[in-house]
C-alpha positions in Angstrom: -4.0 -16.0 -10.0 -3.9 -12.1 -9.3 -4.4 -10.4 -12.6 -1.7 -8.0 -14.0 -3.1 -4.7 -12.6 -3.1 -6.3 -9.1 0.5 -7.6 -9.5 1.6 -3.9 -10.3 -0.6 -2.6 -7.4 1.4 -4.9 -5.3 4.7 -4.0 -6.8 4.1 -0.2 -6.4 2.7 -0.7 -2.8 6.1 -2.8 -1.9 8.4 -0.3 -3.3 6.2 2.7 -1.6 6.4 0.6 2.1 10.1 0.4 1.5 10.3 4.0 0.5 8.5 4.9 3.7 10.5 2.7 6.0 13.7 4.4 4.5 12.3 8.0 5.1 10.3 7.8 7.9 7.8 9.8 5.7 4.0 9.3 7.1 1.5 7.5 4.6 -0.6 10.7 4.4 2.1 12.9 3.8 3.8 10.6 1.2 0.5 10.3 -0.8 -0.3 14.1 -0.7 3.4 14.6 -2.0 3.3 12.2 -4.5 0.0 12.3 -6.1 -2.3 14.8 -4.2 -3.9 12.1 -2.3 -3.7 11.5 0.9 -5.7 8.1 1.1 -3.3 6.7 -1.9 -1.4 4.4 0.6 -4.5 3.3 2.6 -6.4 2.6 -0.8 -3.5 0.7 -2.2 -3.2 -1.4 1.0 -7.2 -2.1 1.0 -6.1 -3.8 -2.3 -7.5 -0.9 -4.7 -6.1 -0.2 -8.3 -4.8 3.0 -9.3 -4.6 4.6 -12.6 -1.3 4.0 -14.5 -0.8 8.1 -14.4 -1.0 8.1 -10.9 1.4 5.2 -10.5 4.0 7.1 -12.9 3.5 10.2 -10.5 4.6 8.4 -7.6 7.4 6.8 -9.3 8.6 9.7 -10.7 8.3 10.9 -7.0 10.1 8.4 -5.3 12.9 8.6 -8.0 13.7 12.6 -7.6 13.3 12.4 -4.0 15.6 9.8 -2.9 16.0 8.8 1.2 18.9 11.0 2.8 21.3 8.8 4.5 21.0 8.7 8.1 23.6 10.8 10.2 24.9 7.7 11.7 25.4 6.5 8.1 26.7 9.9 6.9 29.4 9.6 9.8 30.2 6.4 9.0 31.2 7.1 5.3 32.8 10.3 6.5 35.1 8.0 8.4 36.1 5.7 5.5 
């Protein structure tokens, strides 16, 4: 069974992957912007843990930089 740190890293990675999918942001750019570490996502994908303060910075970045709706979704919303 995975330890607690691994579970948190897996959850963080899943949240990052969803964020990247929604934004189209590259993994290196995300790492630089969120944690000043372009290798962040690669390291998480490799199963390496990160410090709790780094996780908090990443989560704060995703919370404060919400993905914008695509132009198609904006058009649909405007029609309603």
